[in-house]
PAROKOL-559519 format. One record per residue (C-alpha): residue in one letter; x, y, z. Coordinates in steps of 0.25 Angstrom, whole numbers, plus 5000, padded with zeros to 4 digits. Each point is the difference from the previous one (the first is absolute). Last residue first. Example, Ala and Ser with C-alpha at 12.3 -4.5 7.8 and 13.67 -1.06 7.14 Angstrom:
# PAROKOL-559519
s505549965029 a499449865002 
This chain:
# PAROKOL-559519
x536251945492 x499549875005 x499750035014 x499749885009 x498550025004 x499749855001 x501349925002 x501349974993 x501049935008 x500149884991 x500350094988 x499050014989 x500549934987 x499150084991 x499150105007 x498650024993 x499450114992 x498650014998 x499650014985 x499149885000 x499449985014 x500549905010 x499149925009 x500149874992 x501249954993 x500549954986 x501549975001 x501150054991 x501449944996 x499349904990 x498550005002 x499749955014 x498649985005 x498950055010 x500950045012 x499250055011 x500550145006 x500250065013 x500350154998 x501250065008 x500050154998 x501350074998 x500050155000 x500250114989 x498550024998 x499649855002 x501149934992 x499649855001 x500749895008 x499649864996 x499449885006 x500149865005 x499649995015 x500949925010 x500250115009 x500550094988 x500449934987 x500550064987 x499650004985 x500650124992 x501049904994 x498849934992 x499850144993 x498550045001 x498849964992 x498650055000 x499149904993 x499350004986 x499549864996 x500449874992 x499549864998 x500249865003 x501549984998 x500449875005 x501249975010 x500349855001 x500949955011 x500649874996 x500649875006 x500749914991 x499349874996 x500349994986 x501450064996 x500350144996 x501550004996 x499749994985 x499450145000 x499250044988 x499350135001 x498550034999 x499749895011 x498649945000 x499150025012 x498949905005 x498950045009 x499349895009 x498850055008 x499750015014 x498849975010 x501049935009 x499349865002 x499150014987 x501250034991 x499450074988 x499749964986 x500350124992 x501449974997 x500650134995 x501049994988 x501250064995 x500250125009 x501250074995 x501550005005 x501250095002 x501149935009 x500650055013 x501249935005 x500649965013 x500249864994 x499449925012 x499050115002 x499450004987 x499250134999 x499050004989 x499450134994 x498750014993 x499350064988 x498649964997 x499849914988 x498849925006 x499350095010 x500150025015 x499150105008 x498849905000 x500949895006 x500450095012 x498749985008 x500249854999 x501450005005 x501149964991 x500849874999 x501350024994 x500749954987 x501350024993 x500549934987 x501049914995 x499849954986 x501550004995 x500449915011 x499049894996 x499749915012 x500449864999 x499249885006 x500849865001 x499649864998 x498750024993 x499049884997 x499750004985 x500749874998 x500349935013 x501350005007 x500249905011 x500850055012 x501549955001 x500550145001 x499050105005 x498750064996 x499250125000 x501050115001 x499450145001 x500450144997 x501249974991 x500450144994 x499950044985 x500650014986 x499149914992 x499949864994 x500949935011 x500549874995 x499549865002 x500949884997 x499349874998 x499150074990 x501249994990 x499949855000 x498550004996 x500450034986 x500749874998 x498749935004 x499250084990 x501049974989 x499949855004 x498550014999 x500050074987 x501049894995 x499049895005 x498850074993 x500850014987 x500449855001 x498549975002 x499650074988 x501149934992 x499549875005 x498650044995 x500550044987 x500749874998 x498849925005 x499250074989 x500949954990 x500049865005 x498450004999 x500150064986 x500949894996 x499249895006 x498750064993 x500749994987 x500449865002 x498649955004 x499550084988 x500949924991 x499649865006 x498550044997 x500350054986 x500549864997 x501449974996 x500749974987 x499250094992 x501250074994 x499650135007 x499849935013 x501449944999 x500650144998 x499250055012 x500349885008 x501550034998 x499850155003 x499249975013 x501049905005 x501150104999 x499150115007 x499749905011 x501549975002 x500350155000 x498850035010 x500549895010 x501450074999 x499450135003 x499249955011 x501249945007 x500850134998 x498950085006 x499849915012 x501550005002 x499950165000 x498949995010 x500749915009 x501250095000 x499150135002 x499449935012 x501349965006 x500450154999 x498750045007 x500349905011 x501450065002 x499550145000 x498949975010 x501049935009 x500950124999 x498950095004 x499749925012 x501550025004 x499950154998 x500050045015 x499450145000 x500850125000 x499950145007 x500150154998 x501150014989 x500150154996 x499450044986 x499450135005 x500850045012 x499749975015 x499950075013 x499949905011 x499050045011 x499549855002 x501149914996 x500649964987 x500849884993 x499049895002 x500549864996 x499549864997 x498550025001 x499449874998 x499249984987 x498850044992 x500450094989 x499450134995 x500750085010 x499550115009 x500250155002 x498950095005 x500350144995 x499550125008 x499750144994 x499650125008 x501249985009 x499850075014 x500450125007 x499550045014 x499050095007 x499850125009 x499250114996 x500250154999 x499050104995 x500350134993 x499450144997 x500950074991 x500250155002 x499550134994 x500750115007 x499750125009 x501350055006 x500550035014 x501150114999 x501449975004 x500850065011 x501549985004 x500350075013 x501150105002 x500550015014 x500150145006 x498749995008 x500549875006 x501350065004 x499350135006 x499149915008 x501249925005 x500850125004 x498850065007 x499849875008 x501550005004 x499950145005 x498749975008 x500849885007 
């Protein structure tokens, strides 16, 4: 047994361990918050017509392109309006024709009476009556033409309403709410669907009251979208200083610095915000190990391993900031599972 133990000690002493010095570095201080993505811009799509909804082409959650047909309103009422407007135009045209004929007759009578008056064949009273009649007929022509113009404008308006029977998406977006169904009455100004603009997607999170003072507009952040397994750079865009009375937290919004069409409203997000920096002792991440359920590192203490329990403060790439280790001390990188205190390192 003594011979086996001696061989094991010789093997351990002969093993070459990789040591790395602990370094004092300036590291970022970050806070991580749970949040989600949302659309900053929403569009409530309605129709200008009153009528029954004939067809709806989208459901909640559908992604739509600008110009895509969303829904249709039954145009029967519009056709009725158009027919009435056309009948009004015909009636006005007939009125103009009748007024112009009456004016033409009055003008002939006026010309004839004018010659007779000059010859002294009729009295001034009779001539004035004829003059008044001509002027009245002329004003009736002008009135009839004005009514015709009004009727034509009504027809143009009725015809223009046809295009509002089909409602198209004004933006690239996603349908977040459908507020009506086929057969429902559509009213002007009442939204049928609500779209979220996919080009305006941002992230948001509720921040504890004690952290609000640490966050400023324009501050750098990183948003991790778990559904996409992607980290996206962002900045604080706004801080809503009206807190939630129940949770004593404040809403902070973040804008993405890179365009990503795959990010949709409603995705879960973990948002890491840089709130400052400070100097800390860092060691390689691979120096971390566990003994008896305690996280620590092995430090070179005069050529022998010494296990030091540590607290991890933060991670910076392949390094971690820890406590209980001094800058300049050397730690064992990738310590073997059988390493213990006093294991020779030389």
